[in-house]
C-alpha positions as CSV (number, residue, x, y, z in Angstrom):
1,M,-58.9,6.6,-20.9
2,T,-58.9,6.5,-17.1
3,T,-60.7,8.8,-14.6
4,E,-58.7,10.3,-11.9
5,R,-60.3,9.6,-8.5
6,R,-60.4,12.2,-5.8
7,P,-58.5,11.3,-2.6
8,A,-60.7,9.5,-0.1
9,N,-62.4,11.9,2.4
10,P,-61.2,10.9,5.9
11,V,-64.4,12.3,7.5
12,V,-66.4,9.7,5.7
13,G,-64.1,7.0,7.0
14,D,-64.5,8.3,10.6
15,V,-68.3,8.4,10.3
16,C,-68.5,5.0,8.8
17,A,-66.4,3.5,11.5
18,E,-69.1,4.7,14.0
19,L,-72.1,3.7,11.8
20,F,-70.9,0.2,11.0
21,A,-69.2,-0.7,14.4
22,S,-72.1,-3.2,15.1
23,L,-71.4,-5.2,11.9
24,P,-69.7,-8.5,13.1
25,R,-67.2,-8.9,10.2
26,S,-64.4,-6.6,9.0
27,D,-65.3,-7.3,5.4
28,Q,-68.9,-6.1,6.0
29,R,-67.6,-2.9,7.6
30,R,-65.3,-2.3,4.7
31,K,-68.1,-2.9,2.1
32,G,-70.4,-0.6,4.1
33,E,-67.9,2.2,3.9
34,L,-67.4,1.6,0.1
35,Y,-71.1,1.7,-0.4
36,V,-71.5,5.0,1.5
37,R,-68.6,6.5,-0.4
38,G,-70.2,5.5,-3.7
39,L,-73.6,6.9,-2.7
40,L,-71.9,10.3,-1.9
41,E,-69.5,10.5,-4.8
42,A,-70.7,8.4,-7.8
43,E,-72.3,10.4,-10.6
44,G,-75.6,9.6,-12.2
45,R,-77.9,6.7,-11.0
46,K,-76.9,5.3,-7.6
47,S,-77.1,1.7,-8.8
48,V,-74.8,-0.9,-7.4
49,R,-73.1,-1.1,-10.8
50,N,-72.3,2.6,-10.9
51,I,-71.2,2.7,-7.3
52,A,-68.9,-0.3,-7.8
53,A,-67.4,1.3,-10.9
54,H,-66.6,4.4,-8.9
55,V,-65.1,2.8,-5.8
56,G,-63.6,-0.5,-7.0
57,G,-64.3,-1.3,-10.6
58,R,-66.0,-4.5,-11.9
59,A,-64.5,-6.7,-9.2
60,A,-66.4,-4.8,-6.5
61,E,-69.9,-5.1,-8.1
62,Q,-70.7,-8.6,-7.0
63,S,-69.4,-8.1,-3.4
64,L,-71.4,-4.8,-3.0
65,H,-74.5,-6.4,-4.4
66,H,-74.2,-9.3,-1.9
67,F,-73.6,-6.8,0.9
68,V,-76.8,-4.8,0.1
69,A,-79.1,-7.7,-0.9
70,A,-78.1,-10.8,1.0
71,S,-75.5,-10.2,3.7
72,T,-76.7,-11.0,7.2
73,W,-76.5,-7.8,9.2
74,E,-79.0,-5.8,11.3
75,W,-80.1,-2.4,10.0
76,A,-81.4,-1.1,13.4
77,P,-78.1,-0.8,15.1
78,V,-76.7,1.1,12.1
79,R,-79.5,3.7,12.2
80,A,-79.2,3.9,16.0
81,A,-75.5,4.7,15.6
82,L,-76.5,7.4,13.0
83,A,-79.0,8.9,15.4
84,R,-76.3,9.1,18.2
85,Y,-73.8,10.5,15.8
86,L,-76.2,13.3,14.8
87,E,-77.2,13.9,18.4
88,H,-73.6,14.8,19.4
89,T,-72.6,16.6,16.1
90,L,-75.7,18.3,14.8
91,R,-77.4,18.9,18.2
92,P,-80.8,18.7,16.7
93,R,-83.6,20.9,18.0
94,A,-86.4,18.5,16.8
95,W,-87.2,15.4,14.9
96,V,-89.3,16.3,11.8
97,V,-91.4,13.5,10.4
98,R,-93.0,13.9,7.0
99,P,-94.3,11.7,4.2
100,T,-92.6,11.3,0.8
101,V,-94.4,10.0,-2.2
102,I,-92.2,7.9,-4.5
103,S,-93.8,7.5,-8.0
104,K,-93.4,4.0,-9.5
105,A,-94.0,2.8,-13.1
106,G,-94.3,-0.9,-12.1
107,T,-96.0,-2.9,-9.4
108,E,-93.3,-5.1,-7.9
109,S,-91.5,-2.7,-5.5
110,V,-92.5,-3.3,-1.9
111,G,-95.4,-1.2,-0.8
112,V,-96.3,0.2,-4.2
113,A,-100.0,0.8,-4.9
114,P,-102.3,3.3,-6.6
115,R,-103.0,6.1,-4.0
116,F,-104.8,9.4,-4.1
117,V,-102.1,12.0,-3.3
118,S,-103.9,15.2,-1.9
119,G,-100.9,17.4,-2.7
120,L,-101.1,16.4,-6.4
121,G,-104.9,16.1,-6.6
122,Q,-104.7,12.7,-8.4
123,V,-104.2,9.0,-8.0
124,V,-100.5,8.0,-8.3
125,N,-99.0,4.6,-8.5
126,S,-96.5,5.0,-5.7
127,Q,-94.8,4.1,-2.5
128,V,-95.3,6.3,0.6
129,A,-92.4,6.5,3.0
130,L,-92.4,8.3,6.4
131,G,-89.0,9.9,6.9
132,A,-87.6,11.5,10.1
133,W,-85.0,14.2,9.9
134,A,-82.8,15.5,12.7
135,V,-83.1,19.3,12.3
136,G,-80.8,21.8,13.9
137,E,-80.4,25.6,13.5
138,E,-78.9,25.4,10.1
139,H,-78.9,21.8,8.9
140,G,-81.1,18.8,8.6
141,C,-80.3,15.1,8.0
142,P,-82.5,12.1,7.4
143,V,-82.0,9.5,10.1
144,N,-84.9,7.1,10.0
145,W,-87.7,6.0,7.6
146,R,-90.4,3.4,7.1
147,L,-92.7,2.4,4.2
148,A,-96.5,2.4,4.6
149,L,-97.7,-1.0,3.5
150,P,-101.1,-1.5,1.8
151,G,-103.2,-4.6,2.7
152,R,-102.0,-6.8,-0.1
153,W,-98.4,-6.2,0.8
154,R,-99.0,-6.9,4.5
155,E,-100.7,-10.2,3.7
156,S,-97.9,-11.2,1.2
157,I,-95.2,-10.5,3.8
158,R,-97.1,-12.4,6.6
159,S,-97.4,-15.5,4.4
160,R,-93.7,-15.5,3.5
161,S,-92.3,-14.4,6.8
162,P,-94.7,-15.2,9.6
163,R,-92.2,-14.3,12.3
164,I,-92.1,-10.6,11.4
165,P,-93.8,-8.7,14.3
166,E,-97.1,-6.9,13.4
167,S,-95.5,-3.6,14.5
168,E,-93.1,-3.9,11.6
169,L,-96.0,-4.0,9.1
170,A,-97.5,-0.6,9.6
171,A,-100.1,0.4,7.1
172,H,-101.3,3.9,8.1
173,P,-98.9,7.0,7.8
174,L,-99.6,7.9,11.4
175,D,-98.5,4.4,12.5
176,C,-95.3,4.8,10.6
177,A,-94.7,8.3,11.9
178,V,-95.1,7.2,15.5
179,R,-92.9,4.2,15.0
180,V,-90.0,6.2,13.5
181,A,-90.3,8.9,16.2
182,D,-90.3,6.3,19.0
183,Q,-87.3,4.6,17.6
184,L,-85.4,7.8,17.4
185,Q,-86.2,8.8,20.9
186,G,-84.9,5.5,22.1
187,W,-81.8,5.5,20.0
188,A,-80.6,9.0,20.7
189,G,-81.6,9.0,24.4
190,P,-82.3,12.0,26.6
191,P,-82.9,14.9,26.3
192,H,-86.0,13.9,24.2
193,R,-86.5,16.2,21.3
194,P,-89.9,17.5,20.3
195,V,-91.5,15.7,17.3
196,V,-92.8,17.9,14.4
197,L,-95.3,15.9,12.3
198,D,-96.1,17.0,8.8
199,L,-99.3,14.9,8.3
200,A,-102.1,17.1,6.8
201,D,-104.7,14.4,7.0
202,A,-103.9,13.1,10.5
203,D,-106.7,13.0,13.1
204,P,-105.6,15.4,16.0
205,V,-107.2,13.1,18.6
206,A,-105.4,10.1,17.3
207,V,-102.1,12.0,17.2
208,D,-102.5,13.2,20.8
209,R,-103.3,9.6,22.0
210,R,-100.4,8.0,20.1
211,L,-97.8,10.6,21.2
212,A,-99.0,11.0,24.8
213,G,-96.0,12.0,26.9
214,T,-94.0,13.2,23.9
215,P,-93.8,17.0,23.1
216,Y,-95.0,17.4,19.5
217,I,-96.3,19.8,16.9
218,C,-98.7,18.7,14.2
């Protein structure tokens, strides 16, 4: 039994052409588009295997896995392209930055640690990601994100990759929030949008000092 596939959405192709224009090789750009189509269209778990089954069958699994896990391409220009695309299509009114707690059963995922989550009132084995959304009158879209790294993870990464800048190893949610907001302002360019921070435990004085010169609401 075969599953009839829906015709490829041309809008996805146009968006991916902009997002992956910085990738140096045509095969990388092609795999990037396949991966995005799979994320949007594949049912169930968004594993590389399921995505490959949807967009290209068993033959696509190895190449997509290599693209995601080992291919040499820079992520920052792709996110910058996404920010610029949303700037001229969504016309966002603000960048909204808020934390997301990702519960984890194991201990091997980067940044995972036991944390007290005030919203849940308990300690949760989890990752904490600070995500930024471009928010307009009727729509919002995630455009940048960063993991908060506990001490043991920062030390582990430093020992294995000493050339990674300290600024890339942010530990505190406020550090991560400021970093994702600063990156967005630089990528999207003027006019600079106000930053809306959803950080219940943030020190107002520290926020004001770190975001000096940037309009914000916290």
